[in-house]
ZAKOLMI-5141 format. One record per residue (C-alpha): residue in three letters; residue number from 1; x, y, z. Coordinates in steps of 0.02 Angstrom, whole numbers, m for minus. Example, Ala and Ser with C-alpha at 12.3 -4.5 7.8 and 13.67 -1.06 7.14 Angstrom:
ZAKOLMI-5141
pt rest:ALA	nr:1	c1:615	c2:m225	c3:390
pt rest:SER	nr:2	c1:684	c2:m53	c3:357
This chain:
ZAKOLMI-5141
pt rest:UNK	nr:1	c1:2510	c2:7866	c3:3485
pt rest:UNK	nr:2	c1:2494	c2:8000	c3:3620
pt rest:UNK	nr:3	c1:2634	c2:8128	c3:3619
pt rest:UNK	nr:4	c1:2697	c2:8076	c3:3792
pt rest:UNK	nr:5	c1:2706	c2:7893	c3:3739
pt rest:UNK	nr:6	c1:2794	c2:7939	c3:3578
pt rest:UNK	nr:7	c1:2925	c2:8039	c3:3673
pt rest:UNK	nr:8	c1:2954	c2:7894	c3:3792
pt rest:UNK	nr:9	c1:2971	c2:7772	c3:3648
pt rest:UNK	nr:10	c1:3096	c2:7881	c3:3557
pt rest:UNK	nr:11	c1:3196	c2:7907	c3:3717
pt rest:UNK	nr:12	c1:3196	c2:7721	c3:3753
pt rest:UNK	nr:13	c1:3257	c2:7685	c3:3577
pt rest:UNK	nr:14	c1:3402	c2:7804	c3:3602
pt rest:UNK	nr:15	c1:3448	c2:7724	c3:3767
pt rest:UNK	nr:16	c1:3444	c2:7548	c3:3695
pt rest:UNK	nr:17	c1:3552	c2:7594	c3:3546
pt rest:UNK	nr:18	c1:3673	c2:7691	c3:3656
pt rest:UNK	nr:19	c1:3694	c2:7544	c3:3774
pt rest:UNK	nr:20	c1:3716	c2:7415	c3:3638
pt rest:UNK	nr:21	c1:3824	c2:7507	c3:3512
pt rest:UNK	nr:22	c1:3962	c2:7584	c3:3617
pt rest:UNK	nr:23	c1:4120	c2:7481	c3:3586
pt rest:UNK	nr:24	c1:4220	c2:7418	c3:3733
pt rest:UNK	nr:25	c1:4376	c2:7517	c3:3778
pt rest:UNK	nr:26	c1:4537	c2:7442	c3:3842
pt rest:UNK	nr:27	c1:4528	c2:7550	c3:3997
pt rest:UNK	nr:28	c1:4362	c2:7610	c3:4069
pt rest:UNK	nr:29	c1:4354	c2:7801	c3:4058
pt rest:UNK	nr:30	c1:4344	c2:7891	c3:4223
pt rest:UNK	nr:31	c1:4177	c2:7980	c3:4206
pt rest:UNK	nr:32	c1:4032	c2:8004	c3:4325
pt rest:UNK	nr:33	c1:3843	c2:8002	c3:4334
pt rest:UNK	nr:34	c1:3741	c2:8153	c3:4391
pt rest:UNK	nr:35	c1:3629	c2:8072	c3:4522
pt rest:UNK	nr:36	c1:3526	c2:8223	c3:4581
pt rest:UNK	nr:37	c1:3343	c2:8190	c3:4533
pt rest:UNK	nr:38	c1:3318	c2:8378	c3:4513
pt rest:UNK	nr:39	c1:3442	c2:8381	c3:4367
pt rest:UNK	nr:40	c1:3350	c2:8305	c3:4220
pt rest:UNK	nr:41	c1:3404	c2:8422	c3:4080
pt rest:UNK	nr:42	c1:3588	c2:8457	c3:4112
pt rest:UNK	nr:43	c1:3626	c2:8576	c3:3970
pt rest:UNK	nr:44	c1:3792	c2:8656	c3:4017
pt rest:UNK	nr:45	c1:3951	c2:8600	c3:4105
pt rest:UNK	nr:46	c1:4099	c2:8694	c3:4176
pt rest:UNK	nr:47	c1:4245	c2:8630	c3:4281
pt rest:UNK	nr:48	c1:4267	c2:8729	c3:4441
pt rest:UNK	nr:49	c1:4430	c2:8822	c3:4464
pt rest:UNK	nr:50	c1:4408	c2:8847	c3:4650
pt rest:UNK	nr:51	c1:4353	c2:8672	c3:4699
pt rest:UNK	nr:52	c1:4448	c2:8521	c3:4628
pt rest:UNK	nr:53	c1:4336	c2:8385	c3:4559
pt rest:UNK	nr:54	c1:4180	c2:8496	c3:4555
pt rest:UNK	nr:55	c1:4080	c2:8530	c3:4396
pt rest:UNK	nr:56	c1:3947	c2:8663	c3:4381
pt rest:UNK	nr:57	c1:3789	c2:8624	c3:4284
pt rest:UNK	nr:58	c1:3608	c2:8681	c3:4265
pt rest:UNK	nr:59	c1:3445	c2:8625	c3:4189
pt rest:UNK	nr:60	c1:3383	c2:8684	c3:4021
pt rest:UNK	nr:61	c1:3211	c2:8763	c3:4043
pt rest:UNK	nr:62	c1:3066	c2:8749	c3:4166
pt rest:UNK	nr:63	c1:3178	c2:8739	c3:4320
pt rest:UNK	nr:64	c1:3214	c2:8910	c3:4392
pt rest:UNK	nr:65	c1:3365	c2:9020	c3:4433
pt rest:UNK	nr:66	c1:3471	c2:8874	c3:4495
pt rest:UNK	nr:67	c1:3649	c2:8815	c3:4466
pt rest:UNK	nr:68	c1:3715	c2:8651	c3:4538
pt rest:UNK	nr:69	c1:3888	c2:8601	c3:4597
pt rest:UNK	nr:70	c1:3915	c2:8414	c3:4564
pt rest:UNK	nr:71	c1:4057	c2:8314	c3:4641
pt rest:UNK	nr:72	c1:4132	c2:8208	c3:4502
pt rest:UNK	nr:73	c1:4198	c2:8080	c3:4627
pt rest:UNK	nr:74	c1:4023	c2:8034	c3:4688
pt rest:UNK	nr:75	c1:3903	c2:8112	c3:4562
pt rest:UNK	nr:76	c1:3812	c2:8198	c3:4706
pt rest:UNK	nr:77	c1:3759	c2:8380	c3:4711
pt rest:UNK	nr:78	c1:3856	c2:8469	c3:4848
pt rest:UNK	nr:79	c1:3777	c2:8642	c3:4825
pt rest:UNK	nr:80	c1:3629	c2:8722	c3:4738
pt rest:UNK	nr:81	c1:3650	c2:8908	c3:4705
pt rest:UNK	nr:82	c1:3493	c2:9014	c3:4685
pt rest:UNK	nr:83	c1:3511	c2:9174	c3:4584
pt rest:UNK	nr:84	c1:3420	c2:9332	c3:4637
pt rest:UNK	nr:85	c1:3413	c2:9502	c3:4555
pt rest:UNK	nr:86	c1:3366	c2:9432	c3:4384
pt rest:UNK	nr:87	c1:3204	c2:9398	c3:4292
pt rest:UNK	nr:88	c1:3132	c2:9226	c3:4266
pt rest:UNK	nr:89	c1:3255	c2:9124	c3:4159
pt rest:UNK	nr:90	c1:3185	c2:9082	c3:3989
pt rest:UNK	nr:91	c1:3299	c2:8951	c3:3908
pt rest:UNK	nr:92	c1:3465	c2:8929	c3:4000
pt rest:UNK	nr:93	c1:3585	c2:8834	c3:3889
pt rest:UNK	nr:94	c1:3767	c2:8863	c3:3939
pt rest:UNK	nr:95	c1:3886	c2:8898	c3:4081
pt rest:UNK	nr:96	c1:4067	c2:8957	c3:4085
pt rest:UNK	nr:97	c1:4195	c2:9026	c3:4208
pt rest:UNK	nr:98	c1:4289	c2:9187	c3:4178
pt rest:UNK	nr:99	c1:4463	c2:9243	c3:4232
pt rest:UNK	nr:100	c1:4378	c2:9365	c3:4353
pt rest:UNK	nr:101	c1:4321	c2:9220	c3:4464
pt rest:UNK	nr:102	c1:4141	c2:9238	c3:4405
pt rest:UNK	nr:103	c1:4022	c2:9109	c3:4334
pt rest:UNK	nr:104	c1:3931	c2:9161	c3:4175
pt rest:UNK	nr:105	c1:3762	c2:9082	c3:4138
pt rest:UNK	nr:106	c1:3692	c2:9095	c3:3962
pt rest:UNK	nr:107	c1:3503	c2:9116	c3:3949
pt rest:UNK	nr:108	c1:3529	c2:9114	c3:3761
pt rest:UNK	nr:109	c1:3419	c2:8974	c3:3693
pt rest:UNK	nr:110	c1:3270	c2:9012	c3:3582
pt rest:UNK	nr:111	c1:3143	c2:8874	c3:3561
pt rest:UNK	nr:112	c1:3052	c2:8983	c3:3436
pt rest:UNK	nr:113	c1:3197	c2:8965	c3:3314
pt rest:UNK	nr:114	c1:3275	c2:9136	c3:3335
pt rest:UNK	nr:115	c1:3126	c2:9251	c3:3362
pt rest:UNK	nr:116	c1:3168	c2:9336	c3:3527
pt rest:UNK	nr:117	c1:3246	c2:9506	c3:3496
pt rest:UNK	nr:118	c1:3361	c2:9489	c3:3647
pt rest:UNK	nr:119	c1:3431	c2:9358	c3:3766
pt rest:UNK	nr:120	c1:3522	c2:9369	c3:3933
pt rest:UNK	nr:121	c1:3685	c2:9325	c3:4019
pt rest:UNK	nr:122	c1:3692	c2:9312	c3:4209
pt rest:UNK	nr:123	c1:3855	c2:9335	c3:4305
pt rest:UNK	nr:124	c1:3893	c2:9293	c3:4487
pt rest:UNK	nr:125	c1:4049	c2:9251	c3:4590
pt rest:UNK	nr:126	c1:4098	c2:9069	c3:4604
pt rest:UNK	nr:127	c1:4060	c2:9026	c3:4787
pt rest:UNK	nr:128	c1:4211	c2:9001	c3:4898
pt rest:UNK	nr:129	c1:4114	c2:8877	c3:5005
pt rest:UNK	nr:130	c1:4009	c2:8737	c3:4933
pt rest:UNK	nr:131	c1:3839	c2:8743	c3:5016
pt rest:UNK	nr:132	c1:3662	c2:8790	c3:4965
pt rest:UNK	nr:133	c1:3654	c2:8978	c3:4952
pt rest:UNK	nr:134	c1:3567	c2:9125	c3:4869
pt rest:UNK	nr:135	c1:3678	c2:9250	c3:4777
pt rest:UNK	nr:136	c1:3646	c2:9413	c3:4685
pt rest:UNK	nr:137	c1:3681	c2:9401	c3:4499
pt rest:UNK	nr:138	c1:3711	c2:9537	c3:4371
pt rest:UNK	nr:139	c1:3600	c2:9526	c3:4217
pt rest:UNK	nr:140	c1:3662	c2:9578	c3:4044
pt rest:UNK	nr:141	c1:3550	c2:9604	c3:3893
pt rest:UNK	nr:142	c1:3620	c2:9533	c3:3731
pt rest:UNK	nr:143	c1:3576	c2:9562	c3:3549
pt rest:UNK	nr:144	c1:3660	c2:9503	c3:3389
pt rest:UNK	nr:145	c1:3716	c2:9626	c3:3257
pt rest:UNK	nr:146	c1:3635	c2:9522	c3:3118
pt rest:UNK	nr:147	c1:3470	c2:9484	c3:3205
pt rest:UNK	nr:148	c1:3401	c2:9353	c3:3325
pt rest:UNK	nr:149	c1:3491	c2:9186	c3:3341
pt rest:UNK	nr:150	c1:3458	c2:9020	c3:3425
pt rest:UNK	nr:151	c1:3612	c2:8974	c3:3526
pt rest:UNK	nr:152	c1:3666	c2:8847	c3:3656
pt rest:UNK	nr:153	c1:3852	c2:8883	c3:3678
pt rest:UNK	nr:154	c1:3930	c2:9022	c3:3782
pt rest:UNK	nr:155	c1:4117	c2:9031	c3:3814
pt rest:UNK	nr:156	c1:4219	c2:9156	c3:3916
pt rest:UNK	nr:157	c1:4400	c2:9170	c3:3863
pt rest:UNK	nr:158	c1:4508	c2:9127	c3:4015
pt rest:UNK	nr:159	c1:4636	c2:9263	c3:3978
pt rest:UNK	nr:160	c1:4544	c2:9411	c3:3902
pt rest:UNK	nr:161	c1:4376	c2:9385	c3:3988
pt rest:UNK	nr:162	c1:4284	c2:9419	c3:3824
pt rest:UNK	nr:163	c1:4121	c2:9322	c3:3804
pt rest:UNK	nr:164	c1:4082	c2:9223	c3:3647
pt rest:UNK	nr:165	c1:3922	c2:9138	c3:3588
pt rest:UNK	nr:166	c1:3907	c2:9004	c3:3453
pt rest:UNK	nr:167	c1:3739	c2:8998	c3:3366
pt rest:UNK	nr:168	c1:3655	c2:8848	c3:3288
pt rest:UNK	nr:169	c1:3638	c2:8829	c3:3101
pt rest:UNK	nr:170	c1:3502	c2:8942	c3:3033
pt rest:UNK	nr:171	c1:3480	c2:9060	c3:2887
pt rest:UNK	nr:172	c1:3634	c2:8994	c3:2798
pt rest:UNK	nr:173	c1:3735	c2:8923	c3:2942
pt rest:UNK	nr:174	c1:3793	c2:8942	c3:3120
pt rest:UNK	nr:175	c1:3924	c2:9066	c3:3178
pt rest:UNK	nr:176	c1:4037	c2:9119	c3:3319
pt rest:UNK	nr:177	c1:3996	c2:9289	c3:3394
pt rest:UNK	nr:178	c1:4105	c2:9400	c3:3503
pt rest:UNK	nr:179	c1:4036	c2:9515	c3:3635
pt rest:UNK	nr:180	c1:4107	c2:9685	c3:3678
pt rest:UNK	nr:181	c1:4271	c2:9691	c3:3771
pt rest:UNK	nr:182	c1:4173	c2:9709	c3:3933
pt rest:UNK	nr:183	c1:3989	c2:9675	c3:3963
pt rest:UNK	nr:184	c1:3885	c2:9821	c3:4026
pt rest:UNK	nr:185	c1:3734	c2:9804	c3:4139
pt rest:UNK	nr:186	c1:3586	c2:9916	c3:4103
pt rest:UNK	nr:187	c1:3630	c2:9929	c3:3919
pt rest:UNK	nr:188	c1:3620	c2:9820	c3:3764
pt rest:UNK	nr:189	c1:3776	c2:9717	c3:3729
pt rest:UNK	nr:190	c1:3793	c2:9685	c3:3543
pt rest:UNK	nr:191	c1:3878	c2:9524	c3:3488
pt rest:UNK	nr:192	c1:3957	c2:9524	c3:3316
pt rest:UNK	nr:193	c1:3999	c2:9380	c3:3200
pt rest:UNK	nr:194	c1:4184	c2:9335	c3:3193
pt rest:UNK	nr:195	c1:4182	c2:9166	c3:3104
pt rest:UNK	nr:196	c1:4061	c2:9044	c3:3023
pt rest:UNK	nr:197	c1:4034	c2:8876	c3:3109
pt rest:UNK	nr:198	c1:3977	c2:8728	c3:3005
pt rest:UNK	nr:199	c1:3909	c2:8631	c3:3153
pt rest:UNK	nr:200	c1:3744	c2:8614	c3:3246
pt rest:UNK	nr:201	c1:3825	c2:8678	c3:3406
pt rest:UNK	nr:202	c1:3752	c2:8624	c3:3574
pt rest:UNK	nr:203	c1:3897	c2:8684	c3:3682
pt rest:UNK	nr:204	c1:4077	c2:8743	c3:3680
pt rest:UNK	nr:205	c1:4224	c2:8781	c3:3793
pt rest:UNK	nr:206	c1:4395	c2:8863	c3:3795
pt rest:UNK	nr:207	c1:4545	c2:8767	c3:3863
pt rest:UNK	nr:208	c1:4611	c2:8834	c3:4029
pt rest:UNK	nr:209	c1:4757	c2:8921	c3:3941
pt rest:UNK	nr:210	c1:4644	c2:8994	c3:3806
pt rest:UNK	nr:211	c1:4738	c2:8917	c3:3660
pt rest:UNK	nr:212	c1:4602	c2:8792	c3:3609
pt rest:UNK	nr:213	c1:4415	c2:8805	c3:3579
pt rest:UNK	nr:214	c1:4302	c2:8653	c3:3565
pt rest:UNK	nr:215	c1:4127	c2:8658	c3:3492
pt rest:UNK	nr:216	c1:4014	c2:8506	c3:3501
pt rest:UNK	nr:217	c1:3852	c2:8450	c3:3422
pt rest:UNK	nr:218	c1:3741	c2:8302	c3:3464
pt rest:UNK	nr:219	c1:3855	c2:8178	c3:3375
pt rest:UNK	nr:220	c1:4018	c2:8265	c3:3334
pt rest:UNK	nr:221	c1:4141	c2:8399	c3:3388
pt rest:UNK	nr:222	c1:4279	c2:8505	c3:3315
pt rest:UNK	nr:223	c1:4428	c2:8582	c3:3401
pt rest:UNK	nr:224	c1:4509	c2:8746	c3:3352
pt rest:UNK	nr:225	c1:4671	c2:8836	c3:3388
pt rest:UNK	nr:226	c1:4629	c2:9008	c3:3458
pt rest:UNK	nr:227	c1:4737	c2:9136	c3:3372
pt rest:UNK	nr:228	c1:4720	c2:9326	c3:3370
pt rest:UNK	nr:229	c1:4539	c2:9317	c3:3427
pt rest:UNK	nr:230	c1:4486	c2:9193	c3:3293
pt rest:UNK	nr:231	c1:4470	c2:9003	c3:3279
pt rest:UNK	nr:232	c1:4581	c2:8900	c3:3165
pt rest:UNK	nr:233	c1:4504	c2:8730	c3:3131
pt rest:UNK	nr:234	c1:4612	c2:8582	c3:3186
pt rest:UNK	nr:235	c1:4485	c2:8449	c3:3140
pt rest:UNK	nr:236	c1:4364	c2:8333	c3:3226
pt rest:UNK	nr:237	c1:4383	c2:8262	c3:3401
pt rest:UNK	nr:238	c1:4305	c2:8106	c3:3475
pt rest:UNK	nr:239	c1:4131	c2:8115	c3:3552
pt rest:UNK	nr:240	c1:4051	c2:7975	c3:3654
pt rest:UNK	nr:241	c1:3880	c2:7909	c3:3604
pt rest:UNK	nr:242	c1:3751	c2:7988	c3:3720
pt rest:UNK	nr:243	c1:3562	c2:7993	c3:3725
pt rest:UNK	nr:244	c1:3560	c2:8181	c3:3692
pt rest:UNK	nr:245	c1:3734	c2:8256	c3:3688
pt rest:UNK	nr:246	c1:3723	c2:8432	c3:3759
pt rest:UNK	nr:247	c1:3876	c2:8495	c3:3850
pt rest:UNK	nr:248	c1:4066	c2:8496	c3:3851
pt rest:UNK	nr:249	c1:4207	c2:8569	c3:3956
pt rest:UNK	nr:250	c1:4394	c2:8545	c3:3977
pt rest:UNK	nr:251	c1:4465	c2:8469	c3:4135
pt rest:UNK	nr:252	c1:4569	c2:8594	c3:4234
pt rest:UNK	nr:253	c1:4731	c2:8524	c3:4165
pt rest:UNK	nr:254	c1:4669	c2:8544	c3:3986
pt rest:UNK	nr:255	c1:4708	c2:8365	c3:3935
pt rest:UNK	nr:256	c1:4532	c2:8294	c3:3931
pt rest:UNK	nr:257	c1:4361	c2:8343	c3:3870
pt rest:UNK	nr:258	c1:4211	c2:8302	c3:3979
pt rest:UNK	nr:259	c1:4049	c2:8275	c3:3883
pt rest:UNK	nr:260	c1:3877	c2:8286	c3:3964
pt rest:UNK	nr:261	c1:3703	c2:8237	c3:3913
pt rest:UNK	nr:262	c1:3524	c2:8277	c3:3958
pt rest:UNK	nr:263	c1:3410	c2:8156	c3:4049
pt rest:UNK	nr:264	c1:3390	c2:8086	c3:4223
pt rest:UNK	nr:265	c1:3549	c2:8004	c3:4293
pt rest:UNK	nr:266	c1:3645	c2:8071	c3:4145
pt rest:UNK	nr:267	c1:3826	c2:8019	c3:4119
pt rest:UNK	nr:268	c1:3974	c2:8135	c3:4098
pt rest:UNK	nr:269	c1:4105	c2:8049	c3:3993
pt rest:UNK	nr:270	c1:4288	c2:8093	c3:3960
pt rest:UNK	nr:271	c1:4384	c2:8094	c3:3797
pt rest:UNK	nr:272	c1:4572	c2:8119	c3:3807
pt rest:UNK	nr:273	c1:4660	c2:8239	c3:3688
pt rest:UNK	nr:274	c1:4824	c2:8212	c3:3595
pt rest:UNK	nr:275	c1:4946	c2:8295	c3:3476
pt rest:UNK	nr:276	c1:4887	c2:8464	c3:3409
pt rest:UNK	nr:277	c1:4722	c2:8447	c3:3500
pt rest:UNK	nr:278	c1:4812	c2:8475	c3:3664
pt rest:UNK	nr:279	c1:4821	c2:8655	c3:3729
pt rest:UNK	nr:280	c1:4991	c2:8736	c3:3709
pt rest:UNK	nr:281	c1:5036	c2:8740	c3:3894
pt rest:UNK	nr:282	c1:5006	c2:8553	c3:3917
pt rest:UNK	nr:283	c1:5148	c2:8516	c3:3796
pt rest:UNK	nr:284	c1:5269	c2:8595	c3:3919
pt rest:UNK	nr:285	c1:5203	c2:8485	c3:4061
pt rest:UNK	nr:286	c1:5198	c2:8300	c3:4017
pt rest:UNK	nr:287	c1:5123	c2:8255	c3:4186
pt rest:UNK	nr:288	c1:4942	c2:8209	c3:4210
pt rest:UNK	nr:289	c1:4910	c2:8337	c3:4346
pt rest:UNK	nr:290	c1:4802	c2:8311	c3:4498
pt rest:UNK	nr:291	c1:4694	c2:8156	c3:4473
pt rest:UNK	nr:292	c1:4551	c2:8244	c3:4561
pt rest:UNK	nr:293	c1:4554	c2:8378	c3:4427
pt rest:UNK	nr:294	c1:4595	c2:8271	c3:4278
pt rest:UNK	nr:295	c1:4474	c2:8126	c3:4250
pt rest:UNK	nr:296	c1:4576	c2:8082	c3:4097
pt rest:UNK	nr:297	c1:4522	c2:7928	c3:4005
pt rest:UNK	nr:298	c1:4524	c2:7848	c3:3835
pt rest:UNK	nr:299	c1:4383	c2:7908	c3:3727
pt rest:UNK	nr:300	c1:4313	c2:7838	c3:3566
pt rest:UNK	nr:301	c1:4382	c2:7926	c3:3413
pt rest:UNK	nr:302	c1:4309	c2:7920	c3:3238
pt rest:UNK	nr:303	c1:4453	c2:7811	c3:3179
pt rest:UNK	nr:304	c1:4409	c2:7676	c3:3305
pt rest:UNK	nr:305	c1:4231	c2:7651	c3:3242
pt rest:UNK	nr:306	c1:4194	c2:7496	c3:3141
pt rest:UNK	nr:307	c1:4056	c2:7492	c3:3007
pt rest:UNK	nr:308	c1:3926	c2:7408	c3:3119
pt rest:UNK	nr:309	c1:3956	c2:7540	c3:3252
pt rest:UNK	nr:310	c1:3936	c2:7680	c3:3126
pt rest:UNK	nr:311	c1:3773	c2:7603	c3:3066
pt rest:UNK	nr:312	c1:3708	c2:7592	c3:3244
pt rest:UNK	nr:313	c1:3760	c2:7771	c3:3278
pt rest:UNK	nr:314	c1:3663	c2:7828	c3:3125
pt rest:UNK	nr:315	c1:3506	c2:7743	c3:3190
pt rest:UNK	nr:316	c1:3535	c2:7822	c3:3359
pt rest:UNK	nr:317	c1:3556	c2:7992	c3:3275
pt rest:UNK	nr:318	c1:3388	c2:7974	c3:3189
pt rest:UNK	nr:319	c1:3301	c2:7920	c3:3349
pt rest:UNK	nr:320	c1:3377	c2:8060	c3:3450
pt rest:UNK	nr:321	c1:3338	c2:8190	c3:3318
pt rest:UNK	nr:322	c1:3156	c2:8135	c3:3325
pt rest:UNK	nr:323	c1:3158	c2:8147	c3:3515
pt rest:UNK	nr:324	c1:3236	c2:8321	c3:3514
pt rest:UNK	nr:325	c1:3113	c2:8384	c3:3385
pt rest:UNK	nr:326	c1:2964	c2:8319	c3:3479
pt rest:UNK	nr:327	c1:3026	c2:8392	c3:3643
pt rest:UNK	nr:328	c1:3046	c2:8562	c3:3560
pt rest:UNK	nr:329	c1:2870	c2:8547	c3:3490
pt rest:UNK	nr:330	c1:2798	c2:8506	c3:3660
pt rest:UNK	nr:331	c1:2885	c2:8657	c3:3738
pt rest:UNK	nr:332	c1:2808	c2:8774	c3:3612
pt rest:UNK	nr:333	c1:2631	c2:8716	c3:3656
């Protein structure tokens, strides 16, 4: 079978299983669909702090220096930001907002399996007005203290401003890396390992108050208490079934995780948090916050899955793994 046909078949299989195996929820979660035809490989997701209901996203590779502002109430793109002052993006995988009002974009992927000796982070101010615009970005060169890594998760701590990267499993496992206290342009910024991560990480995010860290993979996620600059594992958290689960972010009130996926017309789905999963500051405020910021909904937790659903999810996992592998292979050619 031609490669293109095989990719289509694998993708179709994932879609069919996803549609048929997701169990019905008592209340329909309040998610949204990214409708912009230019966004076909949404790989990162970050809730805006300046614009309620807006989520920032970007394509993976083969797009350009673009970041998109998507309105979660309609799914429409309300602004496309073009970055200037940087080189051609190579493999943009993650996006995060810092306490300085800047957006950080992680050109940190490595389709060669960790062969590039450096990657990049781009930083630019979050626009005050939502309209198509070109902005000047600062480019930072990044290396890892223990050699090249393949990574898809970049997180800026909302209190300290320190940047963290979570690598995928390779050479004995994945890990969480911390950058220097402040990034420096025109120099090499060395990221150092602070904790192992036993997960094939495709994205991550800090809670708005900085007390929780979530790391997701294609079919699972774990949430951590952030304590003294290190993660303390609190266990797994629910993840919706998606064709190719790529991204995650907290809603601005910290009560809900929003999960994104690659593909045209991709869905962003919410999973509500509870008990110790909730960030510390939310326990002092029992309210739901501004509905425009929240998008809280009931997600599907591991405990709610019946055996037939688990079996279907396993088949979906195999189909999606095949799809991801083939797509990576095509990119290398």
